[in-house]
CHARMM internal coordinates of N, CA and C (Angstrom, degrees):
IC EDIT
DIST 1 N 1 CA 1.5091
DIST 1 CA 1 C 1.5299
ANGL 1 N 1 CA 1 C 106.84
DIST 1 C 2 N 1.2820
ANGL 1 CA 1 C 2 N 120.94
DIHE 1 N 1 CA 1 C 2 N -44.69
DIST 2 N 2 CA 1.3615
ANGL 1 C 2 N 2 CA 120.35
DIHE 1 CA 1 C 2 N 2 CA 179.59
DIST 2 CA 2 C 1.4878
ANGL 2 N 2 CA 2 C 114.11
DIHE 1 C 2 N 2 CA 2 C -61.86
DIST 2 C 3 N 1.3062
ANGL 2 CA 2 C 3 N 119.99
DIHE 2 N 2 CA 2 C 3 N -40.83
DIST 3 N 3 CA 1.4371
ANGL 2 C 3 N 3 CA 121.61
DIHE 2 CA 2 C 3 N 3 CA 175.64
DIST 3 CA 3 C 1.4745
ANGL 3 N 3 CA 3 C 113.28
DIHE 2 C 3 N 3 CA 3 C -57.67
DIST 3 C 4 N 1.2677
ANGL 3 CA 3 C 4 N 117.15
DIHE 3 N 3 CA 3 C 4 N -47.18
DIST 4 N 4 CA 1.4378
ANGL 3 C 4 N 4 CA 123.69
DIHE 3 CA 3 C 4 N 4 CA 174.00
DIST 4 CA 4 C 1.4697
ANGL 4 N 4 CA 4 C 114.10
DIHE 3 C 4 N 4 CA 4 C -54.45
DIST 4 C 5 N 1.3374
ANGL 4 CA 4 C 5 N 116.26
DIHE 4 N 4 CA 4 C 5 N -46.78
DIST 5 N 5 CA 1.5097
ANGL 4 C 5 N 5 CA 121.50
DIHE 4 CA 4 C 5 N 5 CA -179.80
DIST 5 CA 5 C 1.5319
ANGL 5 N 5 CA 5 C 108.69
DIHE 4 C 5 N 5 CA 5 C -62.25
DIST 5 C 6 N 1.2575
ANGL 5 CA 5 C 6 N 115.62
DIHE 5 N 5 CA 5 C 6 N -46.62
DIST 6 N 6 CA 1.4533
ANGL 5 C 6 N 6 CA 123.50
DIHE 5 CA 5 C 6 N 6 CA -176.88
DIST 6 CA 6 C 1.5888
ANGL 6 N 6 CA 6 C 110.44
DIHE 5 C 6 N 6 CA 6 C -56.64
DIST 6 C 7 N 1.3390
ANGL 6 CA 6 C 7 N 109.94
DIHE 6 N 6 CA 6 C 7 N -37.32
DIST 7 N 7 CA 1.5798
ANGL 6 C 7 N 7 CA 114.79
DIHE 6 CA 6 C 7 N 7 CA 179.89
DIST 7 CA 7 C 1.5887
ANGL 7 N 7 CA 7 C 109.86
DIHE 6 C 7 N 7 CA 7 C -73.31
DIST 7 C 8 N 1.2863
ANGL 7 CA 7 C 8 N 118.25
DIHE 7 N 7 CA 7 C 8 N -38.02
DIST 8 N 8 CA 1.4326
ANGL 7 C 8 N 8 CA 116.23
DIHE 7 CA 7 C 8 N 8 CA -169.21
DIST 8 CA 8 C 1.5041
ANGL 8 N 8 CA 8 C 113.35
DIHE 7 C 8 N 8 CA 8 C -99.97
DIST 8 C 9 N 1.3891
ANGL 8 CA 8 C 9 N 118.83
DIHE 8 N 8 CA 8 C 9 N -11.40
DIST 9 N 9 CA 1.4922
ANGL 8 C 9 N 9 CA 119.60
DIHE 8 CA 8 C 9 N 9 CA -176.79
DIST 9 CA 9 C 1.5189
ANGL 9 N 9 CA 9 C 107.80
DIHE 8 C 9 N 9 CA 9 C -85.61
DIST 9 C 10 N 1.3113
ANGL 9 CA 9 C 10 N 112.80
DIHE 9 N 9 CA 9 C 10 N 134.91
DIST 10 N 10 CA 1.5205
ANGL 9 C 10 N 10 CA 117.29
DIHE 9 CA 9 C 10 N 10 CA 168.82
DIST 10 CA 10 C 1.4486
ANGL 10 N 10 CA 10 C 114.53
DIHE 9 C 10 N 10 CA 10 C -63.29
DIST 10 C 11 N 1.3498
ANGL 10 CA 10 C 11 N 121.16
DIHE 10 N 10 CA 10 C 11 N 147.25
DIST 11 N 11 CA 1.5015
ANGL 10 C 11 N 11 CA 120.34
DIHE 10 CA 10 C 11 N 11 CA -172.82
DIST 11 CA 11 C 1.4714
ANGL 11 N 11 CA 11 C 114.37
DIHE 10 C 11 N 11 CA 11 C -56.15
DIST 11 C 12 N 1.3491
ANGL 11 CA 11 C 12 N 116.60
DIHE 11 N 11 CA 11 C 12 N -40.77
DIST 12 N 12 CA 1.4378
ANGL 11 C 12 N 12 CA 118.98
DIHE 11 CA 11 C 12 N 12 CA -177.67
DIST 12 CA 12 C 1.5312
ANGL 12 N 12 CA 12 C 113.15
DIHE 11 C 12 N 12 CA 12 C -77.15
DIST 12 C 13 N 1.2833
ANGL 12 CA 12 C 13 N 122.47
DIHE 12 N 12 CA 12 C 13 N -6.39
DIST 13 N 13 CA 1.4321
ANGL 12 C 13 N 13 CA 125.38
DIHE 12 CA 12 C 13 N 13 CA 178.74
DIST 13 CA 13 C 1.5259
ANGL 13 N 13 CA 13 C 112.31
DIHE 12 C 13 N 13 CA 13 C -119.09
DIST 13 C 14 N 1.3485
ANGL 13 CA 13 C 14 N 116.14
DIHE 13 N 13 CA 13 C 14 N 9.40
DIST 14 N 14 CA 1.4738
ANGL 13 C 14 N 14 CA 112.37
DIHE 13 CA 13 C 14 N 14 CA -173.81
DIST 14 CA 14 C 1.4678
ANGL 14 N 14 CA 14 C 115.57
DIHE 13 C 14 N 14 CA 14 C -66.08
DIST 14 C 15 N 1.2595
ANGL 14 CA 14 C 15 N 120.02
DIHE 14 N 14 CA 14 C 15 N -35.97
DIST 15 N 15 CA 1.5556
ANGL 14 C 15 N 15 CA 126.72
DIHE 14 CA 14 C 15 N 15 CA 176.00
DIST 15 CA 15 C 1.5014
ANGL 15 N 15 CA 15 C 109.50
DIHE 14 C 15 N 15 CA 15 C -56.44
DIST 15 C 16 N 1.3246
ANGL 15 CA 15 C 16 N 117.41
DIHE 15 N 15 CA 15 C 16 N -44.03
DIST 16 N 16 CA 1.4655
ANGL 15 C 16 N 16 CA 121.72
DIHE 15 CA 15 C 16 N 16 CA -179.85
DIST 16 CA 16 C 1.5749
ANGL 16 N 16 CA 16 C 111.73
DIHE 15 C 16 N 16 CA 16 C -69.32
DIST 16 C 17 N 1.2994
ANGL 16 CA 16 C 17 N 112.48
DIHE 16 N 16 CA 16 C 17 N -32.52
DIST 17 N 17 CA 1.5015
ANGL 16 C 17 N 17 CA 114.65
DIHE 16 CA 16 C 17 N 17 CA -179.63
DIST 17 CA 17 C 1.5849
ANGL 17 N 17 CA 17 C 109.72
DIHE 16 C 17 N 17 CA 17 C -73.31
DIST 17 C 18 N 1.2635
ANGL 17 CA 17 C 18 N 118.08
DIHE 17 N 17 CA 17 C 18 N -37.59
DIST 18 N 18 CA 1.4684
ANGL 17 C 18 N 18 CA 123.93
DIHE 17 CA 17 C 18 N 18 CA -178.59
DIST 18 CA 18 C 1.5720
ANGL 18 N 18 CA 18 C 105.37
DIHE 17 C 18 N 18 CA 18 C -72.41
DIST 18 C 19 N 1.2918
ANGL 18 CA 18 C 19 N 120.12
DIHE 18 N 18 CA 18 C 19 N -36.82
DIST 19 N 19 CA 1.4741
ANGL 18 C 19 N 19 CA 121.18
DIHE 18 CA 18 C 19 N 19 CA 176.54
DIST 19 CA 19 C 1.4608
ANGL 19 N 19 CA 19 C 110.39
DIHE 18 C 19 N 19 CA 19 C -68.22
DIST 19 C 20 N 1.2761
ANGL 19 CA 19 C 20 N 121.93
DIHE 19 N 19 CA 19 C 20 N -40.39
DIST 20 N 20 CA 1.4672
ANGL 19 C 20 N 20 CA 122.72
DIHE 19 CA 19 C 20 N 20 CA 179.21
DIST 20 CA 20 C 1.4326
ANGL 20 N 20 CA 20 C 112.81
DIHE 19 C 20 N 20 CA 20 C -71.92
DIST 20 C 21 N 1.2978
ANGL 20 CA 20 C 21 N 120.05
DIHE 20 N 20 CA 20 C 21 N -30.26
DIST 21 N 21 CA 1.5041
ANGL 20 C 21 N 21 CA 125.31
DIHE 20 CA 20 C 21 N 21 CA 176.62
DIST 21 CA 21 C 1.5695
ANGL 21 N 21 CA 21 C 111.38
DIHE 20 C 21 N 21 CA 21 C -64.05
DIST 21 C 22 N 1.3251
ANGL 21 CA 21 C 22 N 114.89
DIHE 21 N 21 CA 21 C 22 N -20.71
DIST 22 N 22 CA 1.4990
ANGL 21 C 22 N 22 CA 113.71
DIHE 21 CA 21 C 22 N 22 CA 179.88
DIST 22 CA 22 C 1.5467
ANGL 22 N 22 CA 22 C 112.96
DIHE 21 C 22 N 22 CA 22 C -66.57
DIST 22 C 23 N 1.3600
ANGL 22 CA 22 C 23 N 114.53
DIHE 22 N 22 CA 22 C 23 N -14.21
DIST 23 N 23 CA 1.4011
ANGL 22 C 23 N 23 CA 119.48
DIHE 22 CA 22 C 23 N 23 CA 178.23
DIST 23 CA 23 C 1.6182
ANGL 23 N 23 CA 23 C 115.27
DIHE 22 C 23 N 23 CA 23 C -64.29
DIST 23 C 24 N 1.3350
ANGL 23 CA 23 C 24 N 110.05
DIHE 23 N 23 CA 23 C 24 N -25.49
DIST 24 N 24 CA 1.4515
ANGL 23 C 24 N 24 CA 117.29
DIHE 23 CA 23 C 24 N 24 CA -178.45
DIST 24 CA 24 C 1.5684
ANGL 24 N 24 CA 24 C 109.63
DIHE 23 C 24 N 24 CA 24 C -59.26
DIST 24 C 25 N 1.3325
ANGL 24 CA 24 C 25 N 119.23
DIHE 24 N 24 CA 24 C 25 N -22.49
DIST 25 N 25 CA 1.4612
ANGL 24 C 25 N 25 CA 118.79
DIHE 24 CA 24 C 25 N 25 CA 177.08
DIST 25 CA 25 C 1.4791
ANGL 25 N 25 CA 25 C 114.51
DIHE 24 C 25 N 25 CA 25 C -68.11
DIST 25 C 26 N 1.3704
ANGL 25 CA 25 C 26 N 117.42
DIHE 25 N 25 CA 25 C 26 N -17.88
DIST 26 N 26 CA 1.4661
ANGL 25 C 26 N 26 CA 121.99
DIHE 25 CA 25 C 26 N 26 CA 174.03
DIST 26 CA 26 C 1.6253
ANGL 26 N 26 CA 26 C 107.96
DIHE 25 C 26 N 26 CA 26 C -59.34
DIST 26 C 27 N 1.3305
ANGL 26 CA 26 C 27 N 114.01
DIHE 26 N 26 CA 26 C 27 N -35.94
DIST 27 N 27 CA 1.3931
ANGL 26 C 27 N 27 CA 121.73
DIHE 26 CA 26 C 27 N 27 CA -175.21
DIST 27 CA 27 C 1.5469
ANGL 27 N 27 CA 27 C 110.31
DIHE 26 C 27 N 27 CA 27 C -60.94
DIST 27 C 28 N 1.3239
ANGL 27 CA 27 C 28 N 119.20
DIHE 27 N 27 CA 27 C 28 N -31.01
DIST 28 N 28 CA 1.4702
ANGL 27 C 28 N 28 CA 123.29
DIHE 27 CA 27 C 28 N 28 CA -178.09
DIST 28 CA 28 C 1.5607
ANGL 28 N 28 CA 28 C 108.44
DIHE 27 C 28 N 28 CA 28 C -66.69
DIST 28 C 29 N 1.3458
ANGL 28 CA 28 C 29 N 114.60
DIHE 28 N 28 CA 28 C 29 N -28.96
DIST 29 N 29 CA 1.4283
ANGL 28 C 29 N 29 CA 117.10
DIHE 28 CA 28 C 29 N 29 CA 179.91
DIST 29 CA 29 C 1.4982
ANGL 29 N 29 CA 29 C 114.42
DIHE 28 C 29 N 29 CA 29 C -94.95
DIST 29 C 30 N 1.3241
ANGL 29 CA 29 C 30 N 118.51
DIHE 29 N 29 CA 29 C 30 N -35.89
DIST 30 N 30 CA 1.4396
ANGL 29 C 30 N 30 CA 122.62
DIHE 29 CA 29 C 30 N 30 CA 177.70
DIST 30 CA 30 C 1.5492
ANGL 30 N 30 CA 30 C 117.63
DIHE 29 C 30 N 30 CA 30 C -80.47
DIST 30 C 31 N 1.3421
ANGL 30 CA 30 C 31 N 117.55
DIHE 30 N 30 CA 30 C 31 N -25.50
DIST 31 N 31 CA 1.4380
ANGL 30 C 31 N 31 CA 116.57
DIHE 30 CA 30 C 31 N 31 CA -173.69
DIST 31 CA 31 C 1.5182
ANGL 31 N 31 CA 31 C 108.96
DIHE 30 C 31 N 31 CA 31 C -74.41
DIST 31 C 32 N 1.2736
ANGL 31 CA 31 C 32 N 129.10
DIHE 31 N 31 CA 31 C 32 N -45.28
DIST 32 N 32 CA 1.4241
ANGL 31 C 32 N 32 CA 124.36
DIHE 31 CA 31 C 32 N 32 CA 172.80
DIST 32 CA 32 C 1.5830
ANGL 32 N 32 CA 32 C 113.06
DIHE 31 C 32 N 32 CA 32 C -51.81
DIST 32 C 33 N 1.2553
ANGL 32 CA 32 C 33 N 113.17
DIHE 32 N 32 CA 32 C 33 N -41.99
DIST 33 N 33 CA 1.4727
ANGL 32 C 33 N 33 CA 117.82
DIHE 32 CA 32 C 33 N 33 CA -176.23
DIST 33 CA 33 C 1.5526
ANGL 33 N 33 CA 33 C 108.54
DIHE 32 C 33 N 33 CA 33 C -63.43
DIST 33 C 34 N 1.4368
ANGL 33 CA 33 C 34 N 111.97
DIHE 33 N 33 CA 33 C 34 N -52.66
DIST 34 N 34 CA 1.4319
ANGL 33 C 34 N 34 CA 118.94
DIHE 33 CA 33 C 34 N 34 CA 175.02
DIST 34 CA 34 C 1.4603
ANGL 34 N 34 CA 34 C 117.60
DIHE 33 C 34 N 34 CA 34 C -52.90
DIST 34 C 35 N 1.3623
ANGL 34 CA 34 C 35 N 114.72
DIHE 34 N 34 CA 34 C 35 N -49.73
DIST 35 N 35 CA 1.3297
ANGL 34 C 35 N 35 CA 122.68
DIHE 34 CA 34 C 35 N 35 CA 176.67
DIST 35 CA 35 C 1.5772
ANGL 35 N 35 CA 35 C 116.77
DIHE 34 C 35 N 35 CA 35 C -61.07
DIST 35 C 36 N 1.2977
ANGL 35 CA 35 C 36 N 113.33
DIHE 35 N 35 CA 35 C 36 N -38.05
DIST 36 N 36 CA 1.5117
ANGL 35 C 36 N 36 CA 116.79
DIHE 35 CA 35 C 36 N 36 CA 172.32
DIST 36 CA 36 C 1.5154
ANGL 36 N 36 CA 36 C 113.21
DIHE 35 C 36 N 36 CA 36 C -70.90
DIST 36 C 37 N 1.3100
ANGL 36 CA 36 C 37 N 119.51
DIHE 36 N 36 CA 36 C 37 N -37.85
DIST 37 N 37 CA 1.5393
ANGL 36 C 37 N 37 CA 113.57
DIHE 36 CA 36 C 37 N 37 CA 170.18
DIST 37 CA 37 C 1.4731
ANGL 37 N 37 CA 37 C 112.84
DIHE 36 C 37 N 37 CA 37 C -65.25
DIST 37 C 38 N 1.3443
ANGL 37 CA 37 C 38 N 121.20
DIHE 37 N 37 CA 37 C 38 N -40.95
DIST 38 N 38 CA 1.4704
ANGL 37 C 38 N 38 CA 118.89
DIHE 37 CA 37 C 38 N 38 CA -178.37
DIST 38 CA 38 C 1.5467
ANGL 38 N 38 CA 38 C 105.35
DIHE 37 C 38 N 38 CA 38 C -64.22
DIST 38 C 39 N 1.2515
ANGL 38 CA 38 C 39 N 123.62
DIHE 38 N 38 CA 38 C 39 N -45.73
DIST 39 N 39 CA 1.4183
ANGL 38 C 39 N 39 CA 127.02
DIHE 38 CA 38 C 39 N 39 CA 175.04
DIST 39 CA 39 C 1.4718
ANGL 39 N 39 CA 39 C 114.36
DIHE 38 C 39 N 39 CA 39 C -51.12
DIST 39 C 40 N 1.2970
ANGL 39 CA 39 C 40 N 116.15
DIHE 39 N 39 CA 39 C 40 N -48.82
DIST 40 N 40 CA 1.4227
ANGL 39 C 40 N 40 CA 117.13
DIHE 39 CA 39 C 40 N 40 CA 176.73
DIST 40 CA 40 C 1.5282
ANGL 40 N 40 CA 40 C 118.35
DIHE 39 C 40 N 40 CA 40 C -69.15
DIST 40 C 41 N 1.2620
ANGL 40 CA 40 C 41 N 117.93
DIHE 40 N 40 CA 40 C 41 N -37.47
DIST 41 N 41 CA 1.4455
ANGL 40 C 41 N 41 CA 122.94
DIHE 40 CA 40 C 41 N 41 CA 177.95
DIST 41 CA 41 C 1.4540
ANGL 41 N 41 CA 41 C 116.98
DIHE 40 C 41 N 41 CA 41 C -77.34
DIST 41 C 42 N 1.3925
ANGL 41 CA 41 C 42 N 115.20
DIHE 41 N 41 CA 41 C 42 N -43.35
DIST 42 N 42 CA 1.4811
ANGL 41 C 42 N 42 CA 116.33
DIHE 41 CA 41 C 42 N 42 CA -168.00
DIST 42 CA 42 C 1.6018
ANGL 42 N 42 CA 42 C 109.40
DIHE 41 C 42 N 42 CA 42 C -117.25
DIST 42 C 43 N 1.2951
ANGL 42 CA 42 C 43 N 124.55
DIHE 42 N 42 CA 42 C 43 N -13.56
DIST 43 N 43 CA 1.3810
ANGL 42 C 43 N 43 CA 128.34
DIHE 42 CA 42 C 43 N 43 CA -174.97
DIST 43 CA 43 C 1.4929
ANGL 43 N 43 CA 43 C 116.15
DIHE 42 C 43 N 43 CA 43 C 92.01
DIST 43 C 44 N 1.3671
ANGL 43 CA 43 C 44 N 109.76
DIHE 43 N 43 CA 43 C 44 N 179.25
DIST 44 N 44 CA 1.5397
ANGL 43 C 44 N 44 CA 116.36
DIHE 43 CA 43 C 44 N 44 CA -175.89
DIST 44 CA 44 C 1.5037
ANGL 44 N 44 CA 44 C 114.47
DIHE 43 C 44 N 44 CA 44 C -71.80
DIST 44 C 45 N 1.3262
ANGL 44 CA 44 C 45 N 114.82
DIHE 44 N 44 CA 44 C 45 N -32.01
DIST 45 N 45 CA 1.5450
ANGL 44 C 45 N 45 CA 114.90
DIHE 44 CA 44 C 45 N 45 CA 177.76
DIST 45 CA 45 C 1.5121
ANGL 45 N 45 CA 45 C 110.24
DIHE 44 C 45 N 45 CA 45 C -56.60
DIST 45 C 46 N 1.2078
ANGL 45 CA 45 C 46 N 117.03
DIHE 45 N 45 CA 45 C 46 N -53.08
DIST 46 N 46 CA 1.5094
ANGL 45 C 46 N 46 CA 117.02
DIHE 45 CA 45 C 46 N 46 CA -174.71
DIST 46 CA 46 C 1.5464
ANGL 46 N 46 CA 46 C 113.46
DIHE 45 C 46 N 46 CA 46 C -66.36
DIST 46 C 47 N 1.3228
ANGL 46 CA 46 C 47 N 115.46
DIHE 46 N 46 CA 46 C 47 N -38.55
DIST 47 N 47 CA 1.4661
ANGL 46 C 47 N 47 CA 119.28
DIHE 46 CA 46 C 47 N 47 CA 177.20
DIST 47 CA 47 C 1.5309
ANGL 47 N 47 CA 47 C 110.48
DIHE 46 C 47 N 47 CA 47 C -57.16
DIST 47 C 48 N 1.3070
ANGL 47 CA 47 C 48 N 117.46
DIHE 47 N 47 CA 47 C 48 N -51.65
DIST 48 N 48 CA 1.4426
ANGL 47 C 48 N 48 CA 122.61
DIHE 47 CA 47 C 48 N 48 CA 176.89
DIST 48 CA 48 C 1.4863
ANGL 48 N 48 CA 48 C 116.07
DIHE 47 C 48 N 48 CA 48 C -61.86
DIST 48 C 49 N 1.3680
ANGL 48 CA 48 C 49 N 111.51
DIHE 48 N 48 CA 48 C 49 N -38.67
DIST 49 N 49 CA 1.4334
ANGL 48 C 49 N 49 CA 119.11
DIHE 48 CA 48 C 49 N 49 CA 179.92
DIST 49 CA 49 C 1.5489
ANGL 49 N 49 CA 49 C 111.95
DIHE 48 C 49 N 49 CA 49 C -63.39
DIST 49 C 50 N 1.3124
ANGL 49 CA 49 C 50 N 114.89
DIHE 49 N 49 CA 49 C 50 N -48.67
DIST 50 N 50 CA 1.4986
ANGL 49 C 50 N 50 CA 120.08
DIHE 49 CA 49 C 50 N 50 CA 175.30
DIST 50 CA 50 C 1.4283
ANGL 50 N 50 CA 50 C 108.70
DIHE 49 C 50 N 50 CA 50 C -63.08
DIST 50 C 51 N 1.3082
ANGL 50 CA 50 C 51 N 120.88
DIHE 50 N 50 CA 50 C 51 N -41.37
DIST 51 N 51 CA 1.4937
ANGL 50 C 51 N 51 CA 121.50
DIHE 50 CA 50 C 51 N 51 CA 178.88
DIST 51 CA 51 C 1.5895
ANGL 51 N 51 CA 51 C 114.39
DIHE 50 C 51 N 51 CA 51 C -57.16
DIST 51 C 52 N 1.4061
ANGL 51 CA 51 C 52 N 113.36
DIHE 51 N 51 CA 51 C 52 N -42.06
DIST 52 N 52 CA 1.4193
ANGL 51 C 52 N 52 CA 118.91
DIHE 51 CA 51 C 52 N 52 CA -179.80
DIST 52 CA 52 C 1.4928
ANGL 52 N 52 CA 52 C 108.22
DIHE 51 C 52 N 52 CA 52 C -66.42
DIST 52 C 53 N 1.3655
ANGL 52 CA 52 C 53 N 118.60
DIHE 52 N 52 CA 52 C 53 N -46.73
DIST 53 N 53 CA 1.4872
ANGL 52 C 53 N 53 CA 119.47
DIHE 52 CA 52 C 53 N 53 CA 178.86
DIST 53 CA 53 C 1.3658
ANGL 53 N 53 CA 53 C 114.67
DIHE 52 C 53 N 53 CA 53 C -55.24
DIST 53 C 54 N 1.4226
ANGL 53 CA 53 C 54 N 118.60
DIHE 53 N 53 CA 53 C 54 N -44.13
DIST 54 N 54 CA 1.3778
ANGL 53 C 54 N 54 CA 122.97
DIHE 53 CA 53 C 54 N 54 CA -175.04
DIST 54 CA 54 C 1.5672
ANGL 54 N 54 CA 54 C 107.72
DIHE 53 C 54 N 54 CA 54 C -70.17
DIST 54 C 55 N 1.2892
ANGL 54 CA 54 C 55 N 125.08
DIHE 54 N 54 CA 54 C 55 N -34.55
DIST 55 N 55 CA 1.4389
ANGL 54 C 55 N 55 CA 127.83
DIHE 54 CA 54 C 55 N 55 CA 170.85
DIST 55 CA 55 C 1.4654
ANGL 55 N 55 CA 55 C 110.94
DIHE 54 C 55 N 55 CA 55 C -60.47
DIST 55 C 56 N 1.1930
ANGL 55 CA 55 C 56 N 119.57
DIHE 55 N 55 CA 55 C 56 N -46.69
DIST 56 N 56 CA 1.5321
ANGL 55 C 56 N 56 CA 123.03
DIHE 55 CA 55 C 56 N 56 CA -176.28
DIST 56 CA 56 C 1.5480
ANGL 56 N 56 CA 56 C 107.62
DIHE 55 C 56 N 56 CA 56 C -68.62
DIST 56 C 57 N 1.2567
ANGL 56 CA 56 C 57 N 122.13
DIHE 56 N 56 CA 56 C 57 N -32.45
DIST 57 N 57 CA 1.4352
ANGL 56 C 57 N 57 CA 126.12
DIHE 56 CA 56 C 57 N 57 CA 176.49
DIST 57 CA 57 C 1.5302
ANGL 57 N 57 CA 57 C 109.76
DIHE 56 C 57 N 57 CA 57 C -67.73
DIST 57 C 58 N 1.3708
ANGL 57 CA 57 C 58 N 115.64
DIHE 57 N 57 CA 57 C 58 N -41.93
DIST 58 N 58 CA 1.5137
ANGL 57 C 58 N 58 CA 118.35
DIHE 57 CA 57 C 58 N 58 CA 179.67
DIST 58 CA 58 C 1.5659
ANGL 58 N 58 CA 58 C 109.00
DIHE 57 C 58 N 58 CA 58 C -70.44
DIST 58 C 59 N 1.2960
ANGL 58 CA 58 C 59 N 119.72
DIHE 58 N 58 CA 58 C 59 N -39.67
DIST 59 N 59 CA 1.4362
ANGL 58 C 59 N 59 CA 122.70
DIHE 58 CA 58 C 59 N 59 CA 176.90
DIST 59 CA 59 C 1.5712
ANGL 59 N 59 CA 59 C 107.99
DIHE 58 C 59 N 59 CA 59 C -59.90
DIST 59 C 60 N 1.2642
ANGL 59 CA 59 C 60 N 118.42
DIHE 59 N 59 CA 59 C 60 N -45.72
DIST 60 N 60 CA 1.4619
ANGL 59 C 60 N 60 CA 120.94
DIHE 59 CA 59 C 60 N 60 CA 176.91
DIST 60 CA 60 C 1.4676
ANGL 60 N 60 CA 60 C 113.75
DIHE 59 C 60 N 60 CA 60 C -62.19
DIST 60 C 61 N 1.2334
ANGL 60 CA 60 C 61 N 121.43
DIHE 60 N 60 CA 60 C 61 N -42.40
DIST 61 N 61 CA 1.4026
ANGL 60 C 61 N 61 CA 124.23
DIHE 60 CA 60 C 61 N 61 CA 176.04
DIST 61 CA 61 C 1.5716
ANGL 61 N 61 CA 61 C 118.37
DIHE 60 C 61 N 61 CA 61 C -67.03
DIST 61 C 62 N 1.3107
ANGL 61 CA 61 C 62 N 111.24
DIHE 61 N 61 CA 61 C 62 N -33.37
DIST 62 N 62 CA 1.4896
ANGL 61 C 62 N 62 CA 119.47
DIHE 61 CA 61 C 62 N 62 CA 170.60
DIST 62 CA 62 C 1.5910
ANGL 62 N 62 CA 62 C 109.51
DIHE 61 C 62 N 62 CA 62 C -66.02
DIST 62 C 63 N 1.2875
ANGL 62 CA 62 C 63 N 115.24
DIHE 62 N 62 CA 62 C 63 N -40.05
DIST 63 N 63 CA 1.4519
ANGL 62 C 63 N 63 CA 112.26
DIHE 62 CA 62 C 63 N 63 CA -179.18
DIST 63 CA 63 C 1.4872
ANGL 63 N 63 CA 63 C 111.56
DIHE 62 C 63 N 63 CA 63 C -69.94
DIST 63 C 64 N 1.3431
ANGL 63 CA 63 C 64 N 119.56
DIHE 63 N 63 CA 63 C 64 N -34.32
DIST 64 N 64 CA 1.4090
ANGL 63 C 64 N 64 CA 122.74
DIHE 63 CA 63 C 64 N 64 CA 175.12
DIST 64 CA 64 C 1.5090
ANGL 64 N 64 CA 64 C 106.09
DIHE 63 C 64 N 64 CA 64 C -62.89
DIST 64 C 65 N 1.2659
ANGL 64 CA 64 C 65 N 121.57
DIHE 64 N 64 CA 64 C 65 N -51.56
DIST 65 N 65 CA 1.5284
ANGL 64 C 65 N 65 CA 120.01
DIHE 64 CA 64 C 65 N 65 CA 178.11
DIST 65 CA 65 C 1.5019
ANGL 65 N 65 CA 65 C 116.97
DIHE 64 C 65 N 65 CA 65 C -59.16
DIST 65 C 66 N 1.2949
ANGL 65 CA 65 C 66 N 119.05
DIHE 65 N 65 CA 65 C 66 N -28.07
DIST 66 N 66 CA 1.4378
ANGL 65 C 66 N 66 CA 122.34
DIHE 65 CA 65 C 66 N 66 CA -179.03
DIST 66 CA 66 C 1.5660
ANGL 66 N 66 CA 66 C 109.90
DIHE 65 C 66 N 66 CA 66 C -76.01
DIST 66 C 67 N 1.3320
ANGL 66 CA 66 C 67 N 114.40
DIHE 66 N 66 CA 66 C 67 N -22.71
DIST 67 N 67 CA 1.5150
ANGL 66 C 67 N 67 CA 119.46
DIHE 66 CA 66 C 67 N 67 CA 179.13
DIST 67 CA 67 C 1.4576
ANGL 67 N 67 CA 67 C 114.83
DIHE 66 C 67 N 67 CA 67 C -90.75
DIST 67 C 68 N 1.3495
ANGL 67 CA 67 C 68 N 116.96
DIHE 67 N 67 CA 67 C 68 N -7.15
DIST 68 N 68 CA 1.5496
ANGL 67 C 68 N 68 CA 117.39
DIHE 67 CA 67 C 68 N 68 CA 179.68
DIST 68 CA 68 C 1.5374
ANGL 68 N 68 CA 68 C 109.54
DIHE 67 C 68 N 68 CA 68 C -94.27
DIST 68 C 69 N 1.3034
ANGL 68 CA 68 C 69 N 110.58
DIHE 68 N 68 CA 68 C 69 N 147.31
DIST 69 N 69 CA 1.4727
ANGL 68 C 69 N 69 CA 118.31
DIHE 68 CA 68 C 69 N 69 CA 172.15
DIST 69 CA 69 C 1.4846
ANGL 69 N 69 CA 69 C 111.80
DIHE 68 C 69 N 69 CA 69 C -87.66
DIST 69 C 70 N 1.3120
ANGL 69 CA 69 C 70 N 117.84
DIHE 69 N 69 CA 69 C 70 N 149.87
DIST 70 N 70 CA 1.4414
ANGL 69 C 70 N 70 CA 121.53
DIHE 69 CA 69 C 70 N 70 CA 173.67
DIST 70 CA 70 C 1.5337
ANGL 70 N 70 CA 70 C 115.30
DIHE 69 C 70 N 70 CA 70 C -75.09
DIST 70 C 71 N 1.1548
ANGL 70 CA 70 C 71 N 120.60
DIHE 70 N 70 CA 70 C 71 N 127.51
DIST 71 N 71 CA 1.4909
ANGL 70 C 71 N 71 CA 122.10
DIHE 70 CA 70 C 71 N 71 CA 177.90
DIST 71 CA 71 C 1.4079
ANGL 71 N 71 CA 71 C 107.51
DIHE 70 C 71 N 71 CA 71 C -76.28
DIST 71 C 72 N 1.3670
ANGL 71 CA 71 C 72 N 115.00
DIHE 71 N 71 CA 71 C 72 N 146.80
DIST 72 N 72 CA 1.4271
ANGL 71 C 72 N 72 CA 127.01
DIHE 71 CA 71 C 72 N 72 CA 178.25
DIST 72 CA 72 C 1.5864
ANGL 72 N 72 CA 72 C 105.11
DIHE 71 C 72 N 72 CA 72 C -89.47
DIST 72 C 73 N 1.3310
ANGL 72 CA 72 C 73 N 116.03
DIHE 72 N 72 CA 72 C 73 N 136.02
DIST 73 N 73 CA 1.4603
ANGL 72 C 73 N 73 CA 125.59
DIHE 72 CA 72 C 73 N 73 CA 176.27
DIST 73 CA 73 C 1.5043
ANGL 73 N 73 CA 73 C 112.69
DIHE 72 C 73 N 73 CA 73 C -71.36
DIST 73 C 74 N 1.3483
ANGL 73 CA 73 C 74 N 116.99
DIHE 73 N 73 CA 73 C 74 N -28.45
DIST 74 N 74 CA 1.4431
ANGL 73 C 74 N 74 CA 121.11
DIHE 73 CA 73 C 74 N 74 CA -170.94
DIST 74 CA 74 C 1.4941
ANGL 74 N 74 CA 74 C 110.65
DIHE 73 C 74 N 74 CA 74 C -80.25
DIST 74 C 75 N 1.3951
ANGL 74 CA 74 C 75 N 119.03
DIHE 74 N 74 CA 74 C 75 N -18.42
DIST 75 N 75 CA 1.4995
ANGL 74 C 75 N 75 CA 124.44
DIHE 74 CA 74 C 75 N 75 CA 179.43
DIST 75 CA 75 C 1.4659
ANGL 75 N 75 CA 75 C 110.37
DIHE 74 C 75 N 75 CA 75 C -62.72
END
COOR INIT
IC SEED 1 N 1 CA 1 C
IC BUILD
């Protein structure tokens, strides 16, 4: 995560990007709760279907990120 942030963050905002990225740790607490609720209400098919769709979205976003060039701040 830190390597990706270092690549995409402008130099003058790097600290803010790293600070905001600490919110991802909330996912460690909320994801099992959300998954358990979804499993209880809708069943395993929908839980795994939503998980697959989210994974595909992330793969797509990473592919877009990999194709973009980093802008220079001095320009």
